[in-house]
C-alpha positions in Angstrom: 139.4 119.5 181.0 139.5 123.1 182.1 137.3 125.8 180.4 140.3 127.4 178.6 141.5 124.0 177.3 138.0 123.3 176.0 137.8 126.6 174.2 141.2 126.1 172.6 140.2 122.7 171.4 137.0 124.1 169.9 138.9 126.9 168.1 141.6 124.6 166.8 140.7 121.0 167.0 142.9 119.8 164.1 146.3 121.3 165.1 148.0 119.3 167.8 151.4 120.7 168.8 153.8 118.1 170.2 155.8 119.0 173.3 159.1 118.6 171.4 158.2 121.7 169.5 160.4 123.5 172.0 163.3 122.6 169.7 163.1 125.3 166.9 165.3 123.2 164.6 163.7 119.8 165.3 161.3 117.8 163.2 158.3 119.0 165.2 159.1 122.6 164.3 159.5 121.6 160.6 156.2 119.9 160.7 154.5 122.9 162.4 155.9 125.2 159.7 154.5 122.9 156.9 151.1 122.8 158.5 151.0 126.5 159.2 151.9 127.3 155.6 149.1 125.0 154.3 146.4 126.6 156.6 144.3 129.6 155.4 145.7 133.0 156.6 142.6 133.8 158.7 143.1 130.5 160.6 146.7 131.4 161.2 145.8 134.6 162.9 143.1 133.0 165.0 145.2 130.1 166.2 148.3 132.0 166.9 146.4 134.6 168.9 145.1 131.9 171.2 148.0 129.5 171.5 150.7 132.1 172.2 149.2 132.4 175.7 149.5 128.6 176.4 153.1 127.9 177.4 156.8 128.7 176.9 157.6 125.7 174.7 154.8 126.5 172.3 155.9 130.1 172.0 159.5 128.9 171.2 158.2 126.6 168.4 156.0 129.2 166.9 158.7 131.8 166.9 160.9 129.5 164.8 157.9 128.9 162.5 157.2 132.6 162.1 160.8 133.4 161.3 161.0 130.7 158.7 157.6 131.7 157.2 158.9 135.2 156.4 161.1 133.7 153.8 158.0 132.8 151.8 156.5 136.3 151.7 155.6 137.4 148.2 157.9 140.0 146.5 155.0 142.5 146.7 155.1 142.5 150.5 155.9 145.9 152.0 159.2 145.1 153.5 162.5 147.0 153.6 163.2 150.7 153.6 161.7 153.1 151.1 164.0 153.7 148.2 166.0 156.9 148.6 165.0 159.7 146.1 167.6 161.1 143.8 169.5 164.2 145.0 168.2 167.6 143.6 171.7 169.1 143.7 175.0 167.8 142.6 177.4 168.5 145.5 181.0 167.5 145.3 183.5 168.2 148.1 187.2 168.9 148.3 189.4 169.8 151.3 188.2 173.4 151.4 185.1 173.7 149.3 181.7 172.3 148.3 180.9 172.7 144.6 177.2 173.0 144.0 175.3 172.6 140.7 171.7 171.9 139.8 171.0 168.2 139.2 167.2 168.2 139.1 165.9 171.5 137.6 162.3 170.3 138.2 162.8 169.8 141.9 160.9 171.8 144.5 163.2 174.6 145.8 162.5 173.3 149.3 164.5 170.2 148.4 167.5 172.4 147.5 167.3 174.2 150.8 167.0 170.8 152.7 170.1 169.4 151.0 172.1 172.6 151.7 171.0 172.7 155.3 172.2 169.1 155.7 175.6 170.5 154.8 175.3 173.3 157.3 174.7 176.0 154.7 172.2 178.9 154.9 171.7 179.3 151.2 168.4 180.0 149.4 168.8 178.5 146.0 166.0 178.8 143.3 165.5 178.9 139.6 164.0 181.6 137.3 162.9 181.5 133.7 165.8 182.4 131.4 166.6 182.7 127.7 168.4 179.7 126.2 171.9 181.0 126.8 171.3 181.4 130.5 169.7 178.0 131.3 171.7 176.2 133.9 173.7 179.2 134.8 173.9 181.4 137.8 171.9 184.5 136.9 171.8 186.2 140.4 173.8 185.9 143.5 173.7 187.9 146.8 175.5 187.1 150.1 176.1 188.8 153.3 179.7 187.7 153.6 182.1 187.0 150.8 183.6 183.6 150.0 181.2 182.1 147.4 182.8 181.8 144.0 181.4 181.0 140.6 182.2 177.7 139.0 182.9 178.6 135.4 182.9 176.6 132.2 185.3 178.4 129.8 184.3 177.9 126.2 180.7 177.4 127.2 179.6 180.9 128.0 176.5 182.9 127.3 176.5 185.8 124.8 177.2 188.3 127.6 180.2 186.3 128.8 178.5 184.6 131.7 180.2 181.2 132.2 179.0 180.4 135.7 177.4 176.9 135.9 177.7 176.5 139.6 179.0 177.9 142.9 182.0 176.9 145.1 181.3 177.4 148.8 184.0 177.3 151.5 183.4 174.6 154.1 183.8 177.3 156.7 181.1 179.5 155.1 178.5 180.6 157.7 176.8 183.5 156.0 173.5 183.8 154.3 173.2 183.8 150.5 170.6 183.9 147.7 171.5 182.2 144.4 169.3 181.9 141.3 170.0 179.6 138.4 168.3 180.0 135.0 165.8 177.4 133.8 163.9 176.7 130.6 160.7 178.7 130.5 157.4 176.9 130.9 155.0 176.8 127.8 153.7 180.3 127.3 156.0 181.8 129.9 157.9 185.0 128.9 161.3 185.9 130.1 161.3 189.4 128.5 161.9 191.8 131.4 161.4 189.3 134.1 164.0 189.6 136.8 166.5 188.4 137.3 166.5 187.6 133.5 167.0 190.6 131.2 167.4 191.1 127.5 170.8 192.2 126.1 169.5 195.8 125.7 168.3 195.8 129.4 171.6 194.3 130.5 173.6 197.0 128.7 171.5 199.7 130.4 172.3 198.1 133.8 176.0 197.9 133.0 176.0 201.6 132.1 175.1 202.4 135.8 178.4 201.0 137.1 180.8 203.9 137.7 178.0 206.4 138.0 177.4 208.6 141.0 174.4 207.3 142.9 172.4 210.5 142.2 172.9 210.0 138.5 171.9 206.3 138.7 168.8 207.2 140.5 167.7 209.6 137.8 168.5 207.1 135.1 166.4 204.4 136.8 163.6 206.8 137.4 163.5 207.7 133.7 163.3 203.9 132.9 160.4 203.4 135.3 162.7 201.5 137.8 163.5 201.9 141.4 166.7 201.2 143.3 167.4 198.9 146.2 170.8 199.5 147.9 173.5 197.3 149.4 176.4 198.7 151.3 179.4 197.7 153.4 181.5 194.6 153.5 178.5 192.5 154.5 176.3 193.8 151.6 173.7 195.0 154.0 170.4 196.5 152.7 170.2 200.2 153.2 167.5 202.9 152.7 167.8 205.7 150.2 168.5 208.1 153.0 171.5 206.0 154.1 173.2 206.1 150.6 174.7 209.5 149.7 174.2 210.6 146.1 178.0 211.2 145.9 178.8 207.6 146.3 179.8 205.5 143.3 178.0 202.5 141.9 180.3 199.4 141.6 177.8 196.7 140.9 174.2 196.2 139.9 171.6 193.4 139.5 168.0 193.3 138.5 165.1 192.1 140.8 161.4 191.5 140.1 159.1 194.4 139.8 161.5 196.7 138.0 163.7 197.0 141.0 167.5 197.2 140.5 169.9 196.4 143.3 172.8 198.9 143.5 176.0 198.2 145.4 177.8 201.5 146.1 180.7 202.9 148.2 182.3 206.3 148.7 185.1 205.5 146.2 183.3 203.1 143.9 185.4 200.1 145.1 184.1 197.0 146.6 184.7 197.1 150.4 187.2 194.7 151.9 186.3 192.4 154.8 188.1 194.7 157.3 186.4 197.8 156.0 183.7 199.3 158.3 182.6 202.3 156.3 180.2 204.5 158.3 177.1 205.4 156.4 176.3 209.1 156.2 172.6 209.4 157.1 172.3 212.7 155.3 170.9 212.1 151.8 172.7 213.8 148.9 170.9 213.7 145.6 
């Protein structure tokens, strides 16, 4: 007897594998499976580790036994893929658009971004504390190219007429957008004056800026302790105060945090068309 054979016999003297174990469906393989299943797990590991190096026929028999043994694993065994987590957004598609709504308002905003990126969209979507009538609605939207539309729910609108419960994004959309939905405030959290959420009185003051000359809007904001941030041109690009003449007309406004108000303005007070390329007069006019 060679030294390896003697060591194998010492390690496993009670398990004799017949040569016919090469048949994975034969009686020898069935007997091997029965004896393996009745042997303590520690012994399984020790004997398999030694005998897998003995010969091809034994490896074949053991392979059949191992495959069959997996059928007896307890239900708690860590097998199969990890269950997929529920989507944070409700995204439905049509021939031309993706319709997006919030499905999990408690989700980390990074999950919203991941799900939108998976659709090829560069959209920053988040939530902000809102009064009850604004919860679940779009309370702020800004994009560098047009095309995103509100999904409205007529008959289910907020007091200020806001009916937007989602957004509709063209499949061809390749711009960047920032969209904020209202959420229920946390315990003790105030929404009074927190942008982009405003009270009816604050909203009325903002609406009054539309149609004003930029110079008048600046004075009004300054009197209210607010500052302006400007967006101009067909791509709604951010502009400095020096780049927006005071003679331009405000056609849209929106609140931001820190008492900042975004002003969209143009020379004639109309929203620019896609093909417009209005030069910005660098000379400030107050």
